[in-house]
Each structure stands twice: as C-alpha cells, then as structure tokens.
DSSP file (Angstrom, degrees, kcal/mol; ACC not computed):
  #  RESIDUE AA STRUCTURE BP1 BP2  ACC     N-H-->O    O-->H-N    N-H-->O    O-->H-N    TCO  KAPPA ALPHA  PHI   PSI    X-CA   Y-CA   Z-CA
    1    1 A X              0   0    0      0, 0.0   137,-0.2     0, 0.0     2,-0.2   0.000 360.0 360.0 360.0 136.1    0.0    0.0    0.0
    2    2 A X  E     -A  137   0A   0    135,-3.7   135,-1.8    31,-0.0     2,-0.4  -0.577 360.0-162.2 -89.3 154.8    1.2    3.5   -0.9
    3    3 A X  E     +A  136   0A   0    133,-0.2     2,-0.4    -2,-0.2   133,-0.2  -0.997  10.3 179.2-136.0 136.4    1.0    6.5    1.4
    4    4 A X  E     -A  135   0A   0    131,-2.4   131,-3.0    -2,-0.4     2,-0.4  -1.000   5.7-168.5-141.9 138.1    1.4   10.1    0.1
    5    5 A X  E     +A  134   0A   0     -2,-0.4     2,-0.3   129,-0.2   129,-0.2  -0.980  10.9 164.2-130.8 140.6    1.2   13.5    1.9
    6    6 A X  E     -A  133   0A   0    127,-2.3   127,-2.9    -2,-0.4     2,-0.4  -0.987  22.0-143.0-148.9 150.3    1.0   17.0    0.7
    7    7 A X  E     -A  132   0A   0     -2,-0.3     2,-0.4   125,-0.2   125,-0.2  -0.949   6.8-157.3-116.3 137.4    0.1   20.3    2.3
    8    8 A X  E     -A  131   0A   0    123,-2.7   123,-2.7    -2,-0.4     2,-0.4  -0.871  12.7-149.5-104.6 145.1   -1.9   23.2    0.6
    9    9 A X  E     -A  130   0A   0     -2,-0.4     2,-0.4   121,-0.2   121,-0.2  -0.943  13.0-174.2-119.5 139.3   -1.5   26.7    2.0
   10   10 A X  E     +A  129   0A   0    119,-3.2   119,-3.0    -2,-0.4     2,-0.3  -0.979  15.3 179.4-132.0 144.1   -4.1   29.4    2.0
   11   11 A X  E     -A  128   0A   0     -2,-0.4   117,-0.2   117,-0.2     2,-0.1  -0.754  21.2-161.5-141.1  90.2   -4.0   33.1    2.9
   12   12 A X        -     0   0    0    115,-0.5   114,-0.8    -2,-0.3     5,-0.1  -0.405  18.9-143.5 -76.2 150.6   -7.4   34.6    2.4
   13   13 A X  S    S+     0   0    0    112,-0.1     2,-0.3   113,-0.1    -1,-0.1   0.600  85.0  57.6 -84.7 -13.3   -7.8   38.4    2.1
   14   14 A X  S    S-     0   0    0      1,-0.1   112,-0.5     2,-0.0    -2,-0.1  -0.755  87.4-118.7-115.8 162.5  -11.2   38.2    3.9
   15   15 A X  S    S+     0   0    0     -2,-0.3   110,-2.5   110,-0.2     2,-0.4   0.892 102.0  31.5 -65.6 -39.8  -12.2   36.8    7.3
   16   16 A X  S    S+     0   0    0    108,-0.2     2,-0.3   107,-0.1   107,-0.2  -0.944  71.1 153.8-123.9 143.3  -14.5   34.3    5.7
   17   17 A X  E     -E  122   0B   0    105,-2.0   105,-3.2    -2,-0.4     2,-0.5  -0.981  32.0-144.9-161.4 152.0  -14.2   32.5    2.4
   18   18 A X  E     -E  121   0B   0     -2,-0.3     2,-0.5   103,-0.2   103,-0.2  -0.991  24.0-173.0-121.2 120.4  -15.2   29.3    0.6
   19   19 A X  E     -E  120   0B   0    101,-2.6   101,-2.8    -2,-0.5     2,-0.7  -0.959  23.7-132.1-120.5 124.8  -12.6   28.0   -1.9
   20   20 A X  E     +E  119   0B   0     -2,-0.5    99,-0.2    99,-0.2     3,-0.2  -0.647  30.2 171.0 -73.9 114.5  -13.1   25.1   -4.2
   21   21 A X     >  +     0   0    0     97,-2.4     4,-2.3    -2,-0.7     3,-0.2   0.255  41.8 110.8-109.4  10.6  -10.1   22.9   -3.8
   22   22 A X  H  > S+     0   0    0     96,-0.9     4,-2.8     1,-0.2     5,-0.2   0.913  77.9  50.0 -54.1 -48.6  -11.2   19.9   -5.8
   23   23 A X  H  > S+     0   0    0      1,-0.2     4,-2.4     2,-0.2    -1,-0.2   0.886 111.1  49.8 -59.9 -36.7   -8.7   20.5   -8.7
   24   24 A X  H  > S+     0   0    0     -3,-0.2     4,-1.8     2,-0.2    -1,-0.2   0.881 111.7  48.3 -68.3 -37.3   -5.8   20.7   -6.2
   25   25 A X  H  X S+     0   0    0     -4,-2.3     4,-2.2     2,-0.2    -2,-0.2   0.930 112.5  48.2 -67.7 -44.2   -6.9   17.5   -4.4
   26   26 A X  H  X S+     0   0    0     -4,-2.8     4,-2.5     1,-0.2    -2,-0.2   0.899 109.6  52.9 -63.1 -39.7   -7.2   15.7   -7.8
   27   27 A X  H  X S+     0   0    0     -4,-2.4     4,-2.3    -5,-0.2    -1,-0.2   0.890 108.6  50.7 -61.9 -38.4   -3.8   17.0   -8.8
   28   28 A X  H  X S+     0   0    0     -4,-1.8     4,-1.9     2,-0.2    -1,-0.2   0.891 108.4  51.5 -66.5 -39.4   -2.4   15.6   -5.6
   29   29 A X  H  X>S+     0   0    0     -4,-2.2     4,-1.3     2,-0.2     5,-0.6   0.926 109.5  50.8 -60.9 -44.2   -4.0   12.2   -6.3
   30   30 A X  H  <5S+     0   0    0     -4,-2.5     3,-0.4     1,-0.2    -2,-0.2   0.917 110.4  49.3 -58.6 -44.2   -2.4   12.3   -9.8
   31   31 A X  H  <5S+     0   0    0     -4,-2.3    -1,-0.2     1,-0.2    -2,-0.2   0.841 107.1  56.5 -63.0 -34.4    1.0   13.0   -8.2
   32   32 A X  H  <5S-     0   0    0     -4,-1.9    -1,-0.2    -5,-0.1    -2,-0.2   0.791  95.9-139.0 -71.2 -28.1    0.6   10.2   -5.7
   33   33 A X  T  <5 +     0   0    0     -4,-1.3     2,-0.3    -3,-0.4    -3,-0.1   0.478  50.8 146.5  79.4   1.6    0.1    7.5   -8.3
   34   34 A X      < +     0   0    0     -5,-0.6    -1,-0.3     1,-0.2     3,-0.1  -0.576  22.6 175.5 -74.6 129.6   -2.7    5.9   -6.2
   35   35 A X  S    S+     0   0    0     -2,-0.3    73,-2.7     1,-0.3    72,-0.5   0.721  71.9  26.8-103.0 -31.0   -5.4    4.4   -8.5
   36   36 A X  E    S+B  106   0A   0     70,-0.2   102,-2.6    71,-0.2    -1,-0.3  -0.982  95.8  66.4-136.6 121.2   -7.6    2.8   -5.8
   37   37 A X  E    S-BC 105 137A   0     68,-1.9    68,-2.7    -2,-0.4     2,-0.3  -0.952  71.9 -60.7 170.3-149.5   -7.8    4.1   -2.2
   38   38 A X  E     -BC 104 136A   0     98,-2.7    98,-2.4    -2,-0.3     2,-0.4  -0.961  26.3-154.2-134.8 148.8   -8.8    6.9    0.1
   39   39 A X  E     -BC 103 135A   0     64,-2.3    64,-2.6    -2,-0.3     2,-0.5  -0.995   6.2-158.8-125.7 130.4   -7.9   10.6    0.4
   40   40 A X  E     -BC 102 134A   0     94,-3.1    94,-2.4    -2,-0.4     2,-0.5  -0.902   5.3-169.3-102.3 132.1   -8.2   12.5    3.6
   41   41 A X  E     +BC 101 133A   0     60,-2.6    60,-1.9    -2,-0.5     2,-0.4  -0.978  16.4 169.2-125.3 117.1   -8.4   16.3    3.3
   42   42 A X  E     -BC 100 132A   0     90,-2.7    90,-3.3    -2,-0.5     2,-0.3  -0.984  32.6-134.4-137.5 122.7   -8.1   18.1    6.7
   43   43 A X  E     - C   0 131A   0     56,-1.0    88,-0.2    -2,-0.4     7,-0.1  -0.595  15.4-146.3 -72.8 138.2   -7.6   21.7    7.7
   44   44 A X  S    S+     0   0    0     86,-2.4     2,-0.3    -2,-0.3    -1,-0.1  -0.011  74.1  77.9 -96.1  29.9   -4.9   22.0   10.3
   45   45 A X  S >  S-     0   0    0     85,-0.1     3,-1.2     3,-0.1    -2,-0.1  -0.995  75.4-134.8-140.6 142.6   -6.6   24.9   12.0
   46   46 A X  T 3  S+     0   0    0     -2,-0.3    48,-0.2     1,-0.3    49,-0.1   0.369 103.3  55.7 -84.2   6.4   -9.5   25.0   14.4
   47   47 A X  T 3  S+     0   0    0     47,-0.1    76,-1.8    77,-0.1    77,-0.4   0.034 100.4  69.2-121.2  25.4  -11.2   27.9   12.7
   48   48 A X  E <   -F  122   0B   0     -3,-1.2     2,-0.3    74,-0.2    74,-0.2  -0.934  61.2-160.2-138.1 161.4  -11.3   26.4    9.2
   49   49 A X  E     -F  121   0B   0     72,-2.7    72,-3.5    -2,-0.3     2,-0.4  -0.938  13.4-150.0-139.1 156.8  -13.3   23.5    7.7
   50   50 A X  E     +F  120   0B   0     48,-0.4     2,-0.3    -2,-0.3    70,-0.2  -0.998  33.7 156.7-125.9 131.5  -13.2   21.2    4.7
   51   51 A X  E     -F  119   0B   0     68,-1.9    68,-3.0    -2,-0.4     2,-0.5  -0.937  36.4-119.6-148.2 166.8  -16.5   20.0    3.4
   52   52 A X  E     +F  118   0B   0     -2,-0.3     2,-0.3    66,-0.2    66,-0.2  -0.946  49.9 114.2-115.3 131.8  -18.3   18.6    0.3
   53   53 A X  E     -F  117   0B   0     64,-1.9    64,-1.4    -2,-0.5     2,-0.2  -0.940  63.5 -50.4-169.0-168.6  -21.1   20.3   -1.5
   54   54 A X        -     0   0    0     -2,-0.3     2,-1.5    62,-0.2    62,-0.1  -0.504  43.0-127.3 -79.0 143.1  -22.2   22.0   -4.7
   55   55 A X        +     0   0    0     60,-0.4     2,-0.4    -2,-0.2    -1,-0.1  -0.646  60.8 135.0 -90.5  78.7  -20.1   24.8   -6.2
   56   56 A X    >>  -     0   0    0     -2,-1.5     4,-1.8     1,-0.1     3,-0.6  -0.991  53.1-144.3-134.0 123.0  -23.0   27.3   -6.5
   57   57 A X  H 3> S+     0   0    0     -2,-0.4     4,-2.1     1,-0.3     5,-0.2   0.828 100.1  55.9 -61.1 -35.4  -22.6   30.9   -5.4
   58   58 A X  H 3> S+     0   0    0      1,-0.2     4,-2.1     2,-0.2    -1,-0.3   0.896 106.7  51.0 -62.9 -39.1  -26.1   31.2   -4.1
   59   59 A X  H <> S+     0   0    0     -3,-0.6     4,-2.5     2,-0.2    -2,-0.2   0.898 108.1  52.2 -64.5 -40.1  -25.5   28.2   -1.8
   60   60 A X  H  X S+     0   0    0     -4,-1.8     4,-2.2     2,-0.2    -1,-0.2   0.889 109.3  49.3 -64.5 -38.6  -22.3   29.8   -0.5
   61   61 A X  H  X S+     0   0    0     -4,-2.1     4,-2.5     2,-0.2    -1,-0.2   0.887 109.7  52.7 -64.9 -38.3  -24.3   33.0    0.3
   62   62 A X  H  X S+     0   0    0     -4,-2.1     4,-2.9     2,-0.2    -2,-0.2   0.911 107.9  50.9 -62.7 -42.9  -26.9   30.9    2.1
   63   63 A X  H  X S+     0   0    0     -4,-2.5     4,-3.2     2,-0.2     5,-0.3   0.947 110.3  49.6 -57.2 -48.6  -24.1   29.3    4.2
   64   64 A X  H  X S+     0   0    0     -4,-2.2     4,-2.1     1,-0.2    -2,-0.2   0.928 113.5  45.0 -58.1 -47.6  -22.8   32.7    5.1
   65   65 A X  H  X S+     0   0    0     -4,-2.5     4,-1.5     2,-0.2    -1,-0.2   0.923 115.3  47.7 -63.0 -45.6  -26.2   33.9    6.1
   66   66 A X  H  X S+     0   0    0     -4,-2.9     4,-1.8     1,-0.2     3,-0.2   0.932 112.6  48.0 -61.5 -48.1  -27.0   30.7    8.1
   67   67 A X  H  X S+     0   0    0     -4,-3.2     4,-2.3     1,-0.2    -1,-0.2   0.862 109.6  53.0 -64.7 -36.1  -23.7   30.7    9.9
   68   68 A X  H  < S+     0   0    0     -4,-2.1    -1,-0.2    -5,-0.3    -2,-0.2   0.816 106.8  54.2 -68.8 -29.2  -24.0   34.4   10.9
   69   69 A X  H  < S+     0   0    0     -4,-1.5     3,-0.3    -3,-0.2    -2,-0.2   0.906 116.7  35.1 -69.5 -40.7  -27.4   33.6   12.3
   70   70 A X  H  < S+     0   0    0     -4,-1.8    -2,-0.2     1,-0.2    -1,-0.2   0.763 138.3  15.7 -87.7 -23.7  -26.2   30.9   14.6
   71   71 A X  S  < S-     0   0    0     -4,-2.3    -1,-0.2    -5,-0.2    -2,-0.2  -0.528  78.4-165.2-147.4  74.6  -22.8   32.4   15.4
   72   72 A X        -     0   0    0     -3,-0.3    17,-0.1    -4,-0.2    -4,-0.1  -0.332  20.9-135.5 -64.8 141.7  -22.6   36.1   14.5
   73   73 A X  S    S+     0   0    0     16,-0.1     2,-0.3    15,-0.1    16,-0.2   0.916  72.1  86.8 -61.4 -43.5  -19.1   37.6   14.4
   74   74 A X        +     0   0    0      1,-0.1     2,-0.1     2,-0.1    -1,-0.1  -0.856  63.2  42.5-121.1 153.1  -20.2   40.7   16.3
   75   75 A X    >   -     0   0    0     -2,-0.3     3,-1.7     4,-0.0     4,-0.2   0.442  69.3-160.5 -74.8 141.6  -20.6   41.9   19.0
   76   76 A X  G >  S+     0   0    0      1,-0.3     3,-1.5     2,-0.1     6,-0.3   0.820  84.2  65.7 -61.1 -31.7  -17.3   40.3   20.0
   77   77 A X  G 3  S+     0   0    0      1,-0.3    -1,-0.3     4,-0.1    -3,-0.1   0.468  79.2  81.6 -76.4   2.1  -18.1   40.6   23.7
   78   78 A X  G <  S+     0   0    0     -3,-1.7     2,-0.4     2,-0.0    -1,-0.3   0.650  85.2  71.3 -75.9 -12.8  -21.1   38.1   23.4
   79   79 A X    <   -     0   0    0     -3,-1.5     3,-0.2    -4,-0.2     9,-0.1  -0.873  69.1-150.4-110.0 134.7  -18.6   35.3   23.6
   80   80 A X  S    S+     0   0    0     -2,-0.4    -1,-0.1     1,-0.2    -3,-0.0   0.830  98.6  61.4 -66.1 -32.2  -16.6   34.2   26.7
   81   81 A X  S    S+     0   0    0      2,-0.1     4,-0.5     3,-0.0     3,-0.4   0.861  86.3  89.0 -62.9 -36.5  -13.8   32.9   24.5
   82   82 A X        +     0   0    0     -6,-0.3     4,-0.2    -3,-0.2     0, 0.0  -0.419  50.5  89.2 -71.0 136.6  -13.2   36.4   23.1
   83   83 A X  S    S+     0   0    0      2,-1.9    -1,-0.2    -2,-0.2    -2,-0.1  -0.327 100.1  24.5 176.9 -78.0  -10.7   38.5   25.0
   84   84 A X  S    S+     0   0    0     -3,-0.4     2,-0.2     2,-0.0    -2,-0.1   0.840 137.3  28.5 -72.2 -35.2   -7.2   37.9   23.7
   85   85 A X        -     0   0    0     -4,-0.5    -2,-1.9     1,-0.0     3,-0.1  -0.735  64.9-147.9-119.2 169.6   -8.8   36.9   20.4
   86   86 A X  S    S+     0   0    0     -2,-0.2     3,-0.2    -4,-0.2    -4,-0.1  -0.145  71.6  95.9-126.4  38.1  -12.0   37.8   18.6
   87   87 A X     >  +     0   0    0      1,-0.1     4,-1.5     2,-0.1     3,-0.5   0.097  32.4 118.0-121.9  23.6  -12.7   34.5   16.8
   88   88 A X  H  > S+     0   0    0      1,-0.2     4,-1.8     2,-0.2     3,-0.2   0.900  79.8  56.1 -56.9 -40.0  -15.1   32.6   19.0
   89   89 A X  H  > S+     0   0    0      1,-0.2     4,-2.6   -16,-0.2    -1,-0.2   0.871 102.9  55.5 -60.0 -36.3  -17.7   32.7   16.1
   90   90 A X  H  > S+     0   0    0     -3,-0.5     4,-2.1     1,-0.2    -1,-0.2   0.868 105.0  52.3 -66.1 -37.2  -15.1   31.1   13.8
   91   91 A X  H  X S+     0   0    0     -4,-1.5     4,-1.7    -3,-0.2    -1,-0.2   0.914 112.2  45.5 -63.5 -42.7  -14.7   28.1   16.2
   92   92 A X  H  X S+     0   0    0     -4,-1.8     4,-1.8     2,-0.2    -2,-0.2   0.909 111.0  52.4 -68.3 -42.5  -18.4   27.6   16.2
   93   93 A X  H  X S+     0   0    0     -4,-2.6     4,-2.4     1,-0.2     5,-0.2   0.898 108.6  51.3 -61.3 -41.0  -18.8   27.9   12.4
   94   94 A X  H  X S+     0   0    0     -4,-2.1     4,-1.8     1,-0.2    -1,-0.2   0.908 106.9  53.6 -61.4 -41.7  -16.1   25.3   12.0
   95   95 A X  H  < S+     0   0    0     -4,-1.7    -1,-0.2     1,-0.2    -2,-0.2   0.876 111.6  45.6 -61.8 -37.8  -17.9   22.9   14.3
   96   96 A X  H  < S+     0   0    0     -4,-1.8    -2,-0.2     1,-0.2    -1,-0.2   0.910 116.0  44.2 -70.6 -43.8  -21.1   23.3   12.2
   97   97 A X  H  < S-     0   0    0     -4,-2.4    -2,-0.2     1,-0.2    -1,-0.2   0.648 113.7-118.9 -81.5 -15.6  -19.4   22.9    8.8
   98   98 A X     <  -     0   0    0     -4,-1.8   -48,-0.4    -5,-0.2    -1,-0.2  -0.151   8.3-101.2 100.1 165.7  -17.2   19.9    9.9
   99   99 A X  S    S-     0   0    0      1,-0.3   -56,-1.0   -50,-0.2   -49,-0.3   0.912  81.1 -17.5 -93.8 -52.4  -13.6   19.1   10.2
  100  100 A X  E     -B   42   0A   0    -58,-0.2     2,-0.3   -51,-0.1    -1,-0.3  -0.879  50.7-126.8-149.7 174.2  -12.5   17.0    7.3
  101  101 A X  E     -B   41   0A   0    -60,-1.9   -60,-2.6    -2,-0.3     2,-0.4  -0.976   7.3-158.7-129.7 148.5  -13.6   14.8    4.4
  102  102 A X  E     -B   40   0A   0     -2,-0.3     2,-0.3   -62,-0.2   -62,-0.2  -0.999  21.2-174.0-122.4 126.8  -12.5   11.3    3.4
  103  103 A X  E     -B   39   0A   0    -64,-2.6   -64,-2.3    -2,-0.4     2,-0.2  -0.910  24.0-114.5-126.4 148.2  -13.2   10.4   -0.2
  104  104 A X  E     -B   38   0A   0      7,-0.4     7,-2.5    -2,-0.3     2,-0.5  -0.533  20.2-149.7 -76.8 144.8  -12.9    7.3   -2.3
  105  105 A X  E     +BD  37 110A   0    -68,-2.7   -68,-1.9     5,-0.2     2,-0.4  -0.984  19.1 178.2-113.6 123.6  -10.4    7.2   -5.2
  106  106 A X  E >   -BD  36 109A   0      3,-2.6     3,-1.6    -2,-0.5   -70,-0.2  -0.992  69.8 -11.8-130.3 125.3  -11.4    4.9   -8.1
  107  107 A X  T 3  S-     0   0    0    -72,-0.5   -71,-0.2    -2,-0.4    -1,-0.1   0.860 129.5 -55.8  52.6  38.3   -9.3    4.5  -11.2
  108  108 A X  T 3  S+     0   0    0    -73,-2.7     2,-0.3     1,-0.2    -1,-0.3   0.530 118.6  99.9  78.8   7.6   -7.2    7.4  -10.1
  109  109 A X  E <  S-D  106   0A   0     -3,-1.6    -3,-2.6   -74,-0.4     2,-0.2  -0.899  84.2 -94.7-125.8 153.0  -10.1    9.9   -9.8
  110  110 A X  E     -D  105   0A   0     -2,-0.3     2,-1.3    -5,-0.2    -5,-0.2  -0.499  38.9-134.4 -59.8 128.8  -12.2   11.3   -6.9
  111  111 A X        +     0   0    0     -7,-2.5    -7,-0.4    -2,-0.2     2,-0.2  -0.689  47.7 155.5 -94.1  85.6  -15.3    9.0   -6.9
  112  112 A X        -     0   0    0     -2,-1.3     2,-0.1     1,-0.1    -9,-0.0  -0.683  46.2-110.1-113.9 159.1  -18.0   11.7   -6.6
  113  113 A X    >   -     0   0    0     -2,-0.2     3,-0.8     1,-0.1    -1,-0.1  -0.271  56.6 -83.3 -72.7 174.3  -21.6   12.2   -7.3
  114  114 A X  T 3  S+     0   0    0      1,-0.2    -1,-0.1    -2,-0.1    -2,-0.0   0.761 124.0  25.6 -59.2 -31.4  -22.5   14.6  -10.2
  115  115 A X  T 3  S+     0   0    0    -61,-0.1   -60,-0.4     2,-0.0    -1,-0.2   0.410  87.6 126.1-114.8   1.8  -22.3   17.9   -8.2
  116  116 A X    <   +     0   0    0     -3,-0.8     2,-0.3   -62,-0.1   -62,-0.2  -0.406  27.7 165.1 -71.5 135.1  -19.9   17.1   -5.4
  117  117 A X  E     - F   0  53B   0    -64,-1.4   -64,-1.9    -2,-0.2     2,-0.5  -0.959  34.7-117.7-141.1 155.4  -16.9   19.3   -4.9
  118  118 A X  E     - F   0  52B   0     -2,-0.3   -97,-2.4   -66,-0.2   -96,-0.9  -0.843  32.6-168.0-100.3 132.7  -14.4   19.8   -2.0
  119  119 A X  E     -EF  20  51B   0    -68,-3.0   -68,-1.9    -2,-0.5     2,-0.6  -0.934  21.9-143.0-123.1 143.6  -14.3   23.2   -0.3
  120  120 A X  E     -EF  19  50B   0   -101,-2.8  -101,-2.6    -2,-0.4     2,-0.6  -0.924  23.3-157.6 -94.5 122.4  -11.9   24.8    2.1
  121  121 A X  E     -EF  18  49B   0    -72,-3.5   -72,-2.7    -2,-0.6     2,-0.5  -0.920   5.2-164.8-106.4 119.8  -14.0   27.0    4.4
  122  122 A X  E     +EF  17  48B   0   -105,-3.2  -105,-2.0    -2,-0.6   -74,-0.2  -0.891  18.6 166.2-105.6 129.2  -12.2   29.8    6.2
  123  123 A X  S    S+     0   0    0    -76,-1.8   -75,-0.1    -2,-0.5  -107,-0.1   0.417  79.5  31.1-121.4  -2.5  -13.9   31.5    9.1
  124  124 A X  S    S+     0   0    0    -77,-0.4  -108,-0.2  -110,-0.1  -109,-0.1  -0.388  87.7 155.3-150.9  62.9  -11.0   33.5   10.6
  125  125 A X        +     0   0    0   -110,-2.5  -110,-0.2    -3,-0.1  -112,-0.1   0.351  29.6  95.5 -81.0-154.1   -8.8   34.4    7.7
  126  126 A X  S    S+     0   0    0   -114,-0.8     2,-0.3  -112,-0.5    -1,-0.1   0.674  84.8  75.7  73.2  22.1   -6.3   37.1    6.8
  127  127 A X  S    S-     0   0    0   -117,-0.1  -115,-0.5  -115,-0.0     2,-0.3  -0.977  92.2 -83.6-153.7 162.7   -3.4   34.8    7.8
  128  128 A X  E     +A   11   0A   0     -2,-0.3     2,-0.3  -117,-0.2  -117,-0.2  -0.487  50.1 168.3 -74.7 129.8   -1.6   31.8    6.4
  129  129 A X  E     -A   10   0A   0   -119,-3.0  -119,-3.2    -2,-0.3     2,-0.3  -0.949  19.9-137.7-138.7 158.9   -3.2   28.4    7.1
  130  130 A X  E     -A    9   0A   0     -2,-0.3   -86,-2.4  -121,-0.2     2,-0.4  -0.844   3.6-154.0-123.0 156.8   -2.6   24.9    5.8
  131  131 A X  E     -AC   8  43A   0   -123,-2.7  -123,-2.7    -2,-0.3     2,-0.4  -0.996  18.5-139.2-125.6 130.1   -4.7   21.9    4.7
  132  132 A X  E     -AC   7  42A   0    -90,-3.3   -90,-2.7    -2,-0.4     2,-0.5  -0.745  12.2-166.7 -89.7 132.9   -3.3   18.4    4.9
  133  133 A X  E     -AC   6  41A   0   -127,-2.9  -127,-2.3    -2,-0.4     2,-0.5  -0.991   9.4-179.4-116.6 122.6   -4.0   15.9    2.1
  134  134 A X  E     -AC   5  40A   0    -94,-2.4   -94,-3.1    -2,-0.5     2,-0.4  -0.988   3.9-170.7-125.7 123.8   -3.2   12.3    3.0
  135  135 A X  E     +AC   4  39A   0   -131,-3.0  -131,-2.4    -2,-0.5     2,-0.4  -0.940   6.2 177.8-118.7 133.2   -3.6    9.5    0.4
  136  136 A X  E     +AC   3  38A   0    -98,-2.4   -98,-2.7    -2,-0.4     2,-0.3  -0.990  33.2  74.9-131.2 145.2   -3.5    5.8    1.0
  137  137 A X  E      AC   2  37A   0   -135,-1.8  -135,-3.7    -2,-0.4  -100,-0.2  -0.978 360.0 360.0 154.6-164.1   -4.0    3.0   -1.5
  138  138 A X              0   0    0   -102,-2.6  -101,-0.2    -2,-0.3    -1,-0.1   0.329 360.0 360.0-115.8 360.0   -2.6    1.1   -4.4
C-alpha cells in the first residue's frame, strides 16, 4: 500500500471564504500515483473547515447567512472565548461545517456524485493556514 502526503497553503484576504479545492486535491491524487484508495483532506486549524457540497454561489451566500445567524461575528463581547482573540464565532462555524472529508479514489479519480466538490471553508482568515492531504491506497 502506498502513502502520500501534501500540504496546501491558503492566505485569504477576507475573514471568511469558501474555496473550491477539488482540482488541487485531484492533482495531488495524480501526483501520488494511487489508483484505488482513500484521500483525507483536513484543515490543520480549528477555525477552518473542509466539506463537500455543490459549487454554487447562491448556496455559499446561504451558508454565510445561516452561519451568521447561529454564530454572529459581532458583537465580540457576546462570547466568553473572546478577550485575547476575537474569533469565537469562527470556532463555532467550523464545528457546524465539519472538520475534514474522506473520499474514495477509483481508477485514479475522486469518486464523486455529479455535483460534489471539495471546499476549504475559512472562518478566521487574513493569515496563512494549511490543509493536509493524506492519500493511502494502491
């Protein structure tokens, strides 16, 4: 069994962002040479998420609106966590959107449904963060 690791780095200009990373994940699978196996995609920060859904801008706006309703960024003093930092809302948003995805690799390709794409969700951006891609298989 092969094992392959790669890190992607992101530095968003905004506090929150949704970035389609499917092509980068597929390119990493191509580099790995794995034809049958699994790929783990995991943000290495507790205020970011990786998730699977449709690449549709209206849906992303809906996510933003929904997440702001359940964990609004401001006022900062509504959160006990905020003091030294102002990112309690980002921790909660990450918890809602999930931590990582594990996807099947079949014949060297992501084995997805018709509209599935992998996204990096940033909830406390404006600084450099990384995403781990770990591939195992044959």
